[in-house]
VOGUMI-600653 format. One record per residue: residue number from 1; residue in one letter; x, y, z of N, C-alpha, C, O in turn. Coordinates in steps of 0.1 Angstrom, whole numbers, plus 5000, padded with zeros to 4 digits. Layout:
<pts>
   pos   code     nu     nv     nw    cau    cav    caw     cu     cv     cw     ou     ov     ow
   NUM      A      X      Y      Z      X      Y      Z      X      Y      Z      X      Y      Z
...
</pts>
This chain:
<pts>
   pos   code     nu     nv     nw    cau    cav    caw     cu     cv     cw     ou     ov     ow
     1      X   3384   4614   6917   3395   4621   6910   3408   4620   6919   3407   4622   6932
     2      X   3419   4618   6913   3432   4618   6921   3439   4631   6919   3442   4635   6908
     3      X   3441   4638   6930   3445   4652   6929   3458   4653   6937   3459   4649   6949
     4      X   3468   4660   6931   3481   4663   6937   3482   4678   6940   3481   4686   6931
     5      X   3483   4681   6953   3484   4695   6957   3498   4698   6961   3503   4690   6970
     6      X   3505   4708   6956   3518   4712   6961   3518   4726   6964   3514   4735   6957
     7      X   3524   4730   6976   3524   4743   6980   3533   4745   6992   3535   4735   7000
     8      X   3539   4756   6994   3546   4760   7007   3535   4767   7015   3533   4779   7013
     9      X   3528   4760   7023   3515   4764   7029   3518   4771   7042   3514   4766   7052
    10      X   3524   4782   7042   3527   4789   7055   3514   4794   7062   3514   4795   7074
    11      X   3504   4798   7054   3492   4803   7060   3482   4792   7064   3474   4795   7073
    12      X   3483   4780   7059   3474   4770   7062   3461   4769   7054   3452   4761   7056
    13      X   3460   4778   7044   3448   4779   7036   3447   4767   7026   3436   4762   7024
    14      X   3458   4762   7021   3457   4751   7012   3455   4738   7019   3449   4728   7013
    15      X   3459   4737   7031   3455   4725   7039   3440   4724   7040   3434   4713   7040
    16      X   3433   4736   7042   3418   4736   7042   3413   4731   7029   3403   4724   7029
    17      X   3419   4735   7018   3414   4731   7005   3416   4716   7004   3407   4709   6999
    18      X   3428   4711   7008   3430   4696   7007   3420   4688   7015   3415   4678   7011
    19      X   3417   4693   7027   3408   4686   7036   3394   4686   7029   3386   4676   7030
    20      X   3390   4697   7023   3377   4698   7017   3376   4688   7005   3366   4681   7004
    21      X   3386   4687   6997   3386   4678   6986   3385   4664   6990   3378   4655   6984
    22      X   3393   4661   7001   3392   4647   7007   3378   4644   7012   3373   4632   7010
    23      X   3371   4654   7018   3358   4651   7023   3348   4649   7011   3338   4642   7013
    24      X   3351   4654   7000   3343   4652   6988   3345   4638   6982   3338   4634   6972
    25      X   3354   4630   6987   3357   4617   6982   3368   4616   6972   3370   4605   6967
    26      X   3376   4626   6971   3387   4625   6961   3400   4620   6969   3401   4621   6981
    27      X   3409   4614   6961   3421   4609   6966   3431   4621   6965   3435   4625   6953
    28      X   3436   4626   6976   3444   4638   6976   3458   4635   6982   3459   4629   6993
    29      X   3469   4639   6975   3482   4639   6981   3486   4654   6982   3487   4661   6972
    30      X   3487   4658   6995   3490   4672   6997   3505   4673   7002   3509   4668   7012
    31      X   3513   4679   6994   3527   4681   6997   3529   4696   7001   3528   4705   6993
    32      X   3531   4698   7014   3534   4711   7020   3549   4712   7022   3554   4706   7032
    33      X   3556   4719   7014   3570   4719   7014   3575   4727   7027   3587   4726   7030
    34      X   3566   4734   7034   3571   4740   7046   3571   4730   7058   3577   4732   7068
    35      X   3566   4718   7055   3565   4707   7065   3570   4694   7060   3566   4683   7065
    36      X   3578   4694   7049   3581   4681   7043   3592   4673   7050   3594   4662   7047
    37      X   3598   4680   7060   3609   4673   7068   3607   4675   7083   3602   4685   7087
    38      X   3610   4665   7091   3609   4667   7106   3619   4677   7110   3628   4680   7103
    39      X   3617   4683   7122   3625   4694   7127   3640   4691   7129   3648   4699   7127
    40      X   3643   4678   7133   3657   4674   7135   3664   4683   7145   3676   4688   7142
    41      X   3658   4687   7156   3664   4696   7165   3677   4691   7172   3684   4699   7178
    42      X   3680   4679   7171   3692   4673   7177   3704   4677   7169   3715   4676   7173
    43      X   3702   4682   7156   3713   4687   7148   3715   4702   7150   3705   4709   7154
    44      X   3726   4707   7147   3729   4721   7149   3728   4729   7136   3730   4724   7125
    45      X   3725   4742   7137   3724   4752   7127   3724   4748   7113   3715   4743   7107
    46      X   3736   4751   7106   3737   4749   7092   3736   4734   7088   3729   4731   7077
    47      X   3741   4725   7096   3740   4711   7093   3725   4706   7093   3721   4699   7084
    48      X   3718   4711   7103   3703   4708   7103   3696   4713   7091   3688   4706   7085
    49      X   3699   4725   7086   3693   4730   7074   3696   4722   7062   3687   4719   7054
    50      X   3708   4718   7060   3712   4709   7049   3705   4696   7049   3700   4691   7039
    51      X   3706   4689   7061   3700   4676   7062   3685   4677   7060   3679   4668   7054
    52      X   3678   4687   7066   3664   4688   7065   3660   4690   7050   3650   4684   7046
    53      X   3667   4698   7043   3664   4701   7029   3665   4688   7021   3656   4684   7013
    54      X   3676   4680   7023   3678   4668   7015   3668   4657   7019   3662   4650   7010
    55      X   3665   4656   7032   3655   4647   7037   3641   4650   7031   3634   4641   7028
    56      X   3638   4663   7031   3625   4667   7026   3623   4664   7012   3613   4659   7008
    57      X   3634   4665   7004   3633   4662   6989   3631   4647   6988   3623   4642   6979
    58      X   3638   4639   6996   3637   4624   6995   3623   4620   6999   3617   4611   6993
    59      X   3617   4626   7010   3604   4622   7014   3593   4626   7004   3584   4619   7001
    60      X   3595   4638   6997   3586   4642   6987   3586   4631   6975   3576   4627   6970
    61      X   3598   4628   6971   3600   4618   6960   3593   4605   6964   3587   4599   6955
    62      X   3595   4600   6976   3589   4588   6980   3574   4589   6980   3567   4579   6975
    63      X   3568   4600   6985   3554   4601   6986   3547   4602   6972   3537   4597   6970
    64      X   3554   4609   6963   3549   4611   6950   3549   4597   6943   3540   4593   6936
    65      X   3560   4590   6944   3561   4576   6938   3550   4567   6943   3544   4559   6936
    66      X   3548   4567   6956   3537   4559   6962   3523   4563   6957   3515   4554   6956
    67      X   3521   4576   6955   3508   4580   6951   3505   4575   6937   3493   4572   6934
    68      X   3515   4575   6928   3513   4570   6915   3507   4581   6906   3511   4593   6907
    69      X   3498   4577   6897   3493   4587   6887   3483   4596   6893   3475   4592   6902
    70      X   3483   4609   6889   3473   4619   6893   3465   4624   6881   3471   4626   6870
    71      X   3452   4626   6883   3444   4632   6873   3448   4646   6870   3448   4651   6859
    72      X   3451   4653   6881   3454   4668   6880   3463   4671   6891   3462   4667   6903
    73      X   3473   4680   6888   3482   4686   6898   3479   4701   6899   3478   4707   6889
    74      X   3478   4706   6911   3477   4720   6913   3488   4725   6922   3490   4720   6933
    75      X   3497   4734   6916   3508   4740   6924   3503   4754   6928   3500   4762   6919
    76      X   3503   4757   6940   3500   4770   6945   3512   4778   6948   3521   4774   6955
    77      X   3513   4790   6942   3525   4798   6943   3537   4791   6940   3546   4789   6948
    78      X   3539   4786   6927   3550   4778   6923   3564   4785   6925   3574   4778   6925
    79      X   3564   4798   6925   3576   4805   6927   3582   4802   6941   3594   4805   6943
    80      X   3575   4797   6950   3580   4794   6964   3583   4779   6965   3587   4774   6976
    81      X   3582   4771   6954   3584   4757   6955   3596   4753   6947   3598   4758   6936
    82      X   3605   4744   6952   3617   4740   6945   3613   4733   6932   3604   4725   6932
    83      X   3619   4737   6920   3615   4732   6907   3616   4716   6907   3607   4710   6900
    84      X   3625   4710   6914   3626   4695   6913   3613   4689   6919   3609   4678   6914
    85      X   3607   4695   6929   3595   4690   6934   3583   4691   6924   3576   4681   6922
    86      X   3583   4702   6917   3572   4704   6907   3575   4694   6895   3565   4689   6890
    87      X   3587   4692   6892   3590   4683   6881   3585   4669   6884   3579   4662   6875
    88      X   3587   4664   6896   3582   4651   6900   3567   4651   6899   3561   4640   6895
    89      X   3560   4661   6903   3546   4662   6902   3541   4662   6888   3531   4655   6884
    90      X   3548   4669   6879   3544   4669   6865   3545   4655   6859   3538   4652   6850
    91      X   3555   4648   6863   3558   4635   6857   3547   4625   6859   3545   4615   6851
    92      X   3539   4627   6870   3528   4617   6872   3514   4622   6870   3504   4615   6872
    93      X   3513   4635   6865   3500   4642   6864   3496   4643   6850   3503   4647   6841
    94      X   3483   4640   6847   3477   4642   6834   3475   4657   6831   3479   4661   6820
    95      X   3469   4664   6840   3467   4679   6838   3476   4686   6849   3477   4682   6860
    96      X   3482   4697   6844   3491   4704   6853   3485   4719   6854   3484   4726   6844
    97      X   3482   4723   6866   3476   4736   6868   3484   4743   6879   3490   4737   6888
    98      X   3483   4756   6879   3489   4764   6890   3480   4776   6894   3472   4781   6885
    99      X   3481   4780   6906   3474   4791   6911   3483   4801   6918   3491   4797   6927
   100      X   3483   4813   6915   3492   4823   6921   3483   4832   6930   3475   4841   6925
   101      X   3485   4831   6943   3479   4841   6952   3489   4850   6958   3488   4855   6969
   102      X   3499   4853   6950   3509   4863   6952   3512   4869   6938   3510   4862   6928
   103      X   3517   4881   6938   3520   4887   6925   3533   4881   6919   3541   4876   6927
   104      X   3535   4881   6906   3547   4877   6900   3559   4886   6904   3570   4881   6903
   105      X   3556   4898   6908   3567   4907   6912   3572   4902   6926   3584   4903   6928
   106      X   3564   4897   6934   3568   4892   6948   3573   4878   6948   3582   4874   6955
   107      X   3567   4870   6939   3570   4855   6938   3572   4852   6924   3562   4846   6918
   108      X   3583   4855   6918   3585   4853   6903   3584   4839   6898   3588   4829   6905
   109      X   3578   4837   6886   3578   4825   6879   3581   4828   6864   3574   4837   6859
   110      X   3591   4822   6859   3595   4825   6845   3584   4822   6835   3575   4813   6837
   111      X   3584   4829   6823   3575   4826   6813   3576   4811   6808   3566   4805   6805
   112      X   3588   4806   6808   3590   4792   6804   3583   4783   6813   3577   4773   6808
   113      X   3583   4785   6826   3576   4776   6835   3561   4778   6834   3554   4769   6835
   114      X   3557   4791   6833   3542   4793   6831   3537   4785   6820   3525   4780   6820
   115      X   3544   4784   6809   3539   4777   6797   3539   4762   6799   3533   4755   6791
   116      X   3545   4757   6809   3545   4742   6811   3532   4737   6817   3530   4725   6817
   117      X   3525   4747   6822   3512   4743   6829   3501   4743   6818   3501   4751   6809
   118      X   3491   4734   6820   3479   4735   6811   3470   4747   6813   3464   4752   6804
   119      X   3470   4751   6826   3462   4763   6830   3469   4769   6842   3472   4763   6851
   120      X   3469   4783   6842   3475   4790   6853   3465   4801   6857   3460   4809   6849
   121      X   3461   4801   6870   3452   4811   6875   3460   4821   6883   3470   4818   6889
   122      X   3455   4833   6884   3462   4844   6892   3452   4853   6898   3442   4856   6892
   123      X   3455   4857   6911   3445   4866   6917   3449   4880   6914   3441   4889   6918
   124      X   3460   4883   6907   3463   4896   6903   3459   4899   6888   3463   4893   6879
   125      X   3450   4909   6887   3444   4912   6874   3455   4916   6864   3455   4912   6852
   126      X   3465   4924   6868   3475   4929   6859   3484   4917   6854   3487   4916   6843
   127      X   3488   4908   6863   3495   4896   6859   3487   4887   6850   3493   4882   6840
   128      X   3474   4886   6852   3466   4877   6843   3466   4883   6829   3467   4876   6820
   129      X   3464   4897   6828   3463   4903   6815   3476   4903   6808   3477   4901   6796
   130      X   3487   4905   6815   3500   4907   6809   3505   4893   6804   3512   4893   6794
   131      X   3502   4882   6811   3508   4869   6808   3498   4859   6803   3502   4848   6801
   132      X   3486   4864   6800   3476   4855   6794   3471   4844   6804   3469   4833   6800
   133      X   3470   4848   6817   3466   4838   6827   3451   4840   6830   3445   4850   6825
   134      X   3445   4831   6837   3431   4832   6840   3429   4838   6854   3434   4833   6864
   135      X   3422   4849   6854   3419   4857   6867   3411   4848   6876   3400   4843   6872
   136      X   3415   4847   6889   3407   4840   6899   3410   4847   6912   3419   4854   6914
   137      X   3401   4844   6921   3401   4850   6935   3404   4839   6945   3405   4827   6941
   138      X   3407   4843   6957   3409   4834   6968   3395   4829   6972   3385   4831   6965
   139      X   3394   4822   6983   3381   4815   6987   3378   4816   7002   3387   4818   7010
   140      X   3366   4813   7005   3362   4811   7019   3366   4797   7023   3360   4788   7018
   141      X   3375   4796   7032   3381   4782   7035   3373   4774   7044   3377   4762   7047
   142      X   3363   4779   7050   3354   4771   7058   3340   4770   7051   3336   4780   7045
   143      X   3334   4759   7052   3321   4757   7045   3310   4765   7052   3301   4770   7045
   144      X   3310   4766   7065   3300   4774   7072   3306   4778   7086   3304   4771   7096
   145      X   3312   4789   7086   3319   4794   7099   3308   4798   7109   3298   4805   7105
   146      X   3309   4793   7121   3299   4796   7131   3298   4810   7135   3308   4817   7136
   147      X   3286   4815   7137   3284   4829   7141   3282   4830   7157   3277   4821   7163
   148      X   3287   4841   7162   3285   4843   7177   3272   4850   7180   3268   4859   7173
   149      X   3266   4846   7191   3253   4852   7195   3256   4864   7204   3247   4872   7207
   150      X   3268   4866   7209   3271   4876   7218   3278   4888   7211   3283   4887   7200
   151      X   3277   4900   7217   3283   4912   7212   3298   4910   7210   3305   4904   7219
   152      X   3304   4915   7199   3319   4913   7197   3327   4920   7209   3323   4931   7213
   153      X   3338   4914   7212   3346   4919   7223   3355   4931   7217   3358   4940   7224
   154      X   3359   4929   7204   3368   4939   7198   3360   4946   7187   3352   4940   7179
   155      X   3363   4959   7186   3357   4967   7175   3364   4963   7161   3357   4962   7151
   156      X   3377   4960   7162   3384   4957   7150   3395   4947   7153   3401   4947   7164
   157      X   3399   4939   7143   3410   4930   7144   3418   4929   7132   3414   4930   7121
   158      X   3431   4927   7134   3441   4925   7123   3452   4917   7129   3457   4918   7140
   159      X   3457   4907   7120   3470   4901   7123   3478   4901   7110   3472   4898   7099
   160      X   3491   4905   7111   3499   4905   7099   3514   4903   7103   3517   4904   7115
   161      X   3522   4901   7093   3536   4899   7096   3544   4911   7090   3541   4916   7079
   162      X   3555   4915   7097   3563   4926   7091   3559   4939   7095   3548   4941   7100
   163      X   3568   4949   7093   3565   4963   7097   3562   4972   7086   3561   4984   7088
   164      X   3562   4967   7073   3560   4976   7062   3547   4984   7062   3546   4995   7056
   165      X   3537   4979   7068   3524   4985   7069   3520   4991   7083   3509   4995   7085
   166      X   3530   4991   7091   3528   4995   7105   3524   5010   7107   3515   5012   7115
   167      X   3530   5019   7099   3525   5033   7101   3510   5035   7098   3504   5042   7105
   168      X   3505   5028   7088   3491   5029   7084   3483   5023   7095   3472   5028   7099
   169      X   3487   5011   7100   3480   5004   7111   3479   5013   7124   3469   5014   7130
   170      X   3491   5019   7127   3491   5028   7138   3481   5039   7137   3475   5043   7147
   171      X   3480   5045   7125   3471   5056   7123   3456   5051   7125   3448   5058   7131
   172      X   3453   5039   7119   3440   5034   7121   3437   5032   7136   3426   5035   7140
   173      X   3446   5026   7143   3444   5025   7157   3441   5038   7164   3432   5039   7173
   174      X   3448   5048   7161   3446   5061   7167   3432   5067   7163   3425   5073   7171
   175      X   3428   5064   7150   3414   5069   7146   3404   5062   7154   3394   5068   7158
   176      X   3405   5049   7156   3395   5041   7164   3395   5047   7178   3384   5048   7184
   177      X   3406   5049   7184   3406   5054   7198   3399   5068   7199   3392   5070   7208
   178      X   3402   5077   7189   3396   5090   7190   3381   5089   7187   3374   5098   7191
   179      X   3377   5079   7180   3362   5077   7177   3355   5071   7189   3343   5069   7188
   180      X   3362   5067   7199   3356   5061   7211   3356   5046   7211   3348   5040   7218
   181      X   3365   5040   7203   3365   5025   7202   3380   5021   7205   3387   5017   7196
   182      X   3384   5021   7218   3397   5017   7222   3399   5001   7222   3410   4997   7224
   183      X   3388   4994   7221   3388   4979   7223   3390   4973   7209   3381   4969   7202
   184      X   3403   4973   7204   3406   4966   7192   3418   4957   7195   3424   4957   7205
   185      X   3420   4947   7185   3430   4938   7187   3439   4937   7174   3435   4931   7164
   186      X   3450   4944   7174   3459   4944   7163   3472   4937   7167   3479   4940   7177
   187      X   3475   4926   7159   3487   4917   7162   3496   4917   7151   3493   4915   7139
   188      X   3509   4920   7153   3519   4921   7143   3530   4911   7147   3536   4911   7158
   189      X   3533   4902   7137   3544   4892   7139   3557   4898   7136   3562   4899   7125
   190      X   3563   4904   7147   3577   4910   7145   3581   4915   7159   3573   4916   7168
   191      X   3594   4918   7160   3599   4924   7173   3594   4938   7174   3594   4946   7164
   192      X   3589   4942   7186   3583   4955   7188   3593   4966   7185   3604   4967   7192
   193      X   3590   4976   7176   3598   4987   7174   3595   4998   7185   3586   4996   7193
   194      X   3603   5008   7185   3601   5019   7195   3593   5030   7191   3592   5040   7198
   195      X   3586   5029   7179   3579   5041   7173   3564   5039   7174   3557   5048   7168
   196      X   3558   5029   7180   3544   5027   7180   3537   5034   7192   3542   5032   7203
   197      X   3527   5042   7189   3521   5049   7200   3508   5042   7204   3504   5044   7216
   198      X   3502   5034   7196   3489   5027   7199   3492   5014   7206   3503   5009   7207
   199      X   3481   5007   7210   3482   4995   7217   3482   4983   7208   3472   4976   7206
   200      X   3493   4981   7201   3494   4970   7191   3502   4959   7198   3513   4962   7204
   201      X   3498   4946   7196   3505   4935   7202   3515   4930   7192   3512   4928   7180
   202      X   3527   4927   7197   3538   4921   7188   3541   4907   7193   3541   4905   7205
   203      X   3543   4898   7184   3546   4884   7188   3555   4878   7178   3558   4884   7167
   204      X   3561   4867   7181   3572   4861   7173   3568   4848   7166   3572   4846   7154
   205      X   3560   4840   7172   3557   4827   7166   3545   4828   7157   3535   4835   7161
   206      X   3545   4822   7145   3534   4822   7136   3521   4816   7142   3522   4806   7149
   207      X   3510   4822   7139   3497   4817   7144   3490   4809   7133   3491   4813   7121
   208      X   3483   4799   7137   3476   4791   7127   3462   4797   7125   3458   4806   7132
   209      X   3455   4792   7115   3441   4797   7112   3432   4794   7124   3424   4802   7127
   210      X   3435   4783   7131   3426   4779   7143   3429   4789   7154   3421   4792   7162
   211      X   3442   4794   7155   3445   4803   7165   3439   4817   7163   3434   4823   7172
   212      X   3437   4820   7150   3432   4834   7147   3417   4834   7147   3411   4844   7150
   213      X   3411   4823   7144   3396   4822   7143   3388   4828   7155   3379   4836   7152
   214      X   3392   4826   7167   3385   4832   7178   3385   4847   7178   3375   4853   7182
   215      X   3396   4853   7174   3397   4867   7174   3388   4873   7163   3381   4883   7165
   216      X   3387   4866   7152   3378   4870   7141   3364   4870   7145   3356   4879   7143
   217      X   3360   4859   7151   3346   4857   7156   3342   4867   7166   3331   4871   7168
   218      X   3352   4872   7174   3350   4881   7185   3352   4896   7181   3354   4904   7190
   219      X   3352   4899   7168   3354   4912   7164   3343   4917   7154   3336   4908   7148
   220      X   3341   4930   7154   3330   4935   7145   3336   4938   7131   3328   4937   7122
   221      X   3348   4942   7130   3354   4947   7118   3368   4940   7116   3376   4939   7126
   222      X   3371   4935   7104   3384   4930   7101   3392   4941   7093   3386   4947   7084
   223      X   3405   4942   7096   3413   4952   7089   3422   4944   7079   3428   4934   7083
   224      X   3422   4949   7067   3430   4942   7056   3439   4953   7050   3434   4962   7043
   225      X   3452   4952   7052   3462   4961   7047   3471   4954   7037   3479   4945   7041
   226      X   3470   4957   7024   3478   4950   7014   3491   4958   7012   3493   4970   7015
   227      X   3501   4950   7007   3514   4956   7003   3513   4964   6990   3504   4962   6983
   228      X   3523   4973   6988   3523   4981   6975   3523   4972   6963   3529   4961   6964
   229      X   3516   4976   6953   3515   4969   6940   3508   4956   6941   3509   4947   6932
   230      X   3499   4954   6951   3490   4942   6952   3476   4947   6949   3471   4956   6956
   231      X   3469   4941   6940   3455   4943   6937   3446   4931   6940   3434   4933   6942
   232      X   3452   4919   6940   3445   4907   6944   3440   4908   6958   3447   4913   6967
   233      X   3428   4902   6960   3422   4903   6974   3428   4892   6983   3429   4880   6979
   234      X   3432   4896   6995   3437   4887   7004   3426   4878   7010   3414   4881   7008
   235      X   3430   4868   7018   3420   4859   7024   3412   4867   7035   3401   4862   7038
   236      X   3417   4878   7040   3410   4885   7050   3397   4890   7045   3387   4889   7052
   237      X   3396   4894   7033   3383   4899   7027   3373   4887   7027   3361   4889   7029
   238      X   3378   4875   7023   3369   4864   7023   3365   4858   7037   3354   4852   7038
   239      X   3374   4861   7046   3370   4858   7060   3359   4867   7064   3350   4863   7072
   240      X   3359   4879   7060   3348   4888   7063   3335   4883   7058   3325   4883   7066
   241      X   3334   4878   7046   3322   4873   7040   3319   4860   7047   3307   4857   7050
   242      X   3329   4852   7051   3327   4839   7057   3320   4840   7071   3312   4833   7075
   243      X   3325   4850   7078   3321   4852   7092   3310   4863   7094   3305   4865   7104
   244      X   3307   4869   7083   3297   4880   7083   3302   4892   7091   3296   4898   7099
   245      X   3315   4896   7088   3321   4907   7094   3324   4918   7084   3327   4916   7072
   246      X   3323   4931   7088   3327   4942   7080   3342   4942   7078   3350   4937   7086
   247      X   3347   4949   7068   3361   4950   7065   3365   4964   7061   3358   4971   7054
   248      X   3377   4968   7067   3383   4980   7063   3396   4977   7055   3404   4969   7061
   249      X   3397   4981   7043   3409   4977   7035   3414   4989   7027   3407   4999   7024
   250      X   3427   4988   7024   3433   4998   7015   3435   4993   7001   3442   4999   6993
   251      X   3428   4982   6998   3428   4976   6984   3416   4981   6976   3405   4975   6978
   252      X   3418   4991   6968   3407   4997   6961   3400   4987   6951   3389   4990   6947
   253      X   3408   4977   6946   3402   4968   6936   3390   4960   6941   3383   4954   6933
   254      X   3388   4960   6954   3376   4952   6960   3363   4958   6954   3353   4951   6954
   255      X   3363   4971   6950   3351   4977   6945   3347   4970   6932   3335   4972   6927
   256      X   3356   4963   6925   3353   4957   6912   3345   4943   6913   3341   4938   6903
   257      X   3344   4938   6926   3338   4925   6928   3323   4926   6930   3318   4936   6936
   258      X   3316   4916   6926   3301   4916   6927   3296   4916   6941   3285   4919   6944
   259      X   3304   4912   6951   3300   4911   6965   3302   4924   6972   3299   4926   6984
   260      X   3309   4934   6965   3312   4947   6972   3299   4954   6976   3290   4956   6968
   261      X   3299   4958   6989   3288   4966   6994   3294   4976   7004   3300   4972   7013
   262      X   3292   4989   7001   3298   4999   7010   3294   4998   7024   3300   5004   7033
   263      X   3282   4991   7027   3278   4989   7041   3288   4979   7048   3289   4979   7060
   264      X   3294   4970   7040   3302   4960   7046   3317   4963   7044   3325   4958   7053
   265      X   3321   4970   7034   3335   4971   7031   3339   4986   7029   3333   4993   7021
   266      X   3348   4991   7037   3352   5005   7036   3366   5005   7030   3376   4999   7035
   267      X   3368   5013   7019   3381   5014   7012   3387   5027   7017   3381   5038   7016
   268      X   3399   5026   7023   3406   5038   7028   3419   5040   7020   3424   5031   7013
   269      X   3424   5052   7020   3437   5056   7014   3448   5053   7024   3446   5052   7036
   270      X   3460   5052   7019   3472   5050   7027   3476   5062   7035   3483   5061   7045
   271      X   3472   5074   7030   3475   5087   7036   3463   5092   7043   3453   5094   7037
   272      X   3464   5094   7056   3453   5100   7064   3440   5093   7061   3430   5100   7056
   273      X   3438   5081   7065   3426   5073   7062   3414   5078   7070   3415   5081   7082
   274      X   3403   5080   7063   3391   5085   7069   3382   5073   7072   3379   5065   7063
   275      X   3378   5072   7085   3369   5061   7089   3356   5067   7095   3356   5071   7106
   276      X   3346   5068   7087   3333   5074   7091   3327   5067   7103   3327   5055   7104
   277      X   3321   5075   7112   3314   5069   7123   3302   5060   7118   3299   5050   7124
   278      X   3296   5064   7107   3284   5056   7102   3288   5042   7098   3281   5033   7100
   279      X   3301   5041   7093   3305   5027   7090   3308   5019   7103   3305   5008   7104
   280      X   3315   5026   7112   3318   5019   7125   3306   5014   7132   3306   5003   7138
   281      X   3295   5022   7131   3283   5018   7139   3273   5011   7131   3263   5006   7136
   282      X   3275   5009   7117   3265   5002   7109   3266   4987   7111   3275   4982   7116
   283      X   3256   4981   7106   3254   4966   7106   3259   4960   7093   3258   4965   7083
   284      X   3264   4948   7095   3268   4940   7083   3255   4936   7075   3245   4932   7081
   285      X   3256   4937   7062   3245   4934   7053   3249   4921   7046   3258   4921   7038
   286      X   3242   4909   7048   3245   4897   7042   3246   4897   7027   3238   4904   7020
   287      X   3256   4890   7021   3258   4889   7007   3248   4879   7002   3246   4868   7007
   288      X   3241   4882   6991   3231   4873   6985   3237   4859   6982   3249   4858   6978
   289      X   3230   4848   6985   3235   4835   6984   3241   4832   6970   3251   4825   6969
   290      X   3234   4837   6959   3239   4833   6946   3252   4840   6943   3259   4835   6934
   291      X   3255   4851   6949   3268   4857   6948   3279   4850   6957   3290   4847   6953
   292      X   3275   4848   6969   3284   4843   6979   3289   4829   6975   3300   4826   6978
   293      X   3280   4821   6969   3284   4807   6965   3297   4807   6957   3305   4798   6958
   294      X   3298   4817   6948   3310   4817   6939   3323   4817   6946   3333   4813   6941
   295      X   3323   4822   6959   3336   4823   6966   3337   4813   6977   3347   4813   6985
   296      X   3328   4803   6977   3330   4791   6986   3340   4782   6980   3344   4783   6969
   297      X   3344   4772   6989   3353   4761   6984   3347   4754   6972   3353   4750   6963
   298      X   3334   4751   6973   3327   4744   6962   3328   4752   6949   3331   4746   6939
   299      X   3324   4765   6950   3325   4773   6938   3339   4774   6932   3341   4773   6920
   300      X   3349   4775   6941   3363   4776   6937   3368   4764   6930   3374   4764   6920
   301      X   3364   4752   6936   3369   4739   6931   3362   4736   6917   3368   4730   6909
   302      X   3349   4741   6915   3343   4739   6903   3350   4746   6892   3351   4741   6880
   303      X   3356   4758   6895   3363   4766   6885   3377   4759   6882   3380   4758   6870
   304      X   3384   4755   6892   3397   4750   6891   3398   4736   6886   3406   4732   6877
   305      X   3390   4727   6892   3391   4713   6889   3379   4707   6880   3380   4696   6875
   306      X   3369   4715   6878   3358   4711   6871   3346   4707   6880   3348   4705   6892
   307      X   3334   4707   6875   3322   4704   6883   3323   4692   6891   3318   4691   6902
   308      X   3329   4681   6885   3329   4668   6892   3338   4669   6905   3336   4661   6914
   309      X   3347   4679   6906   3355   4680   6918   3347   4685   6930   3352   4683   6941
   310      X   3336   4691   6928   3328   4696   6939   3317   4687   6943   3310   4690   6953
   311      X   3315   4676   6936   3304   4667   6939   3308   4656   6947   3319   4649   6944
   312      X   3301   4653   6958   3305   4642   6967   3303   4629   6959   3293   4626   6952
   313      X   3313   4620   6960   3313   4607   6953   3303   4598   6961   3302   4586   6956
</pts>
């Protein structure tokens, strides 16, 4: 199968999907619009931005033309991709599909554009119901993440960008400290404000999935804090299943999924979150294989691309 993937892949998750499909024997052209042009650091400010944008569009056009016909195109979060790039992909693709792992409120796509796809998947239940889309979840982006034989170094781990959820994170940090677990690793991509009382690390450069993986493996619990009006499950929940880690989240919709187990996932409120000692000290309970498989890359690709996309050629 010839597959065209288009995405502004800031998190690196769709690169993992592209690599998986290639390992299965498919011909994949992955267009990551966040990396479609070289840095051009020898140019200054505004000029560099203009040249990089135009060069990026030219390189995309060249790569699409060289790839030729595609059996299926998948655009991930099309609201973040320039329409002209999607147009070029549509022109060479037999089937046109899209997947939204952001809400339409945060990353808008017009009804007219949604109708141009043969199938649109969304991780937001409300968006799927309102716009006639197909509800879908994110995926475990590693086929078999290695488990550590040693005791975790950190009781809990989180990495996120921005300060909008910082007050809740600061409260969780204080709860852990008062419960006798001061060894946590909370990392926020932003300039450090002056209002944080707990030991939260602030940093400026984006971390890759490979950078984050050691922290996940070396933690007992993953923290997942979603933004307001989001009910779709973030990749952090699937990392918990992938690595066999417990999760604390403020996303109540996780209770609707077949893998939900209160021994593994604690749902907290945004105001005065309660974190029971029994959950902190409890052990992770493995998800049954027949349920877990649905959230693997293989299961996800069977849903999106068809059964043949998950079979090695």
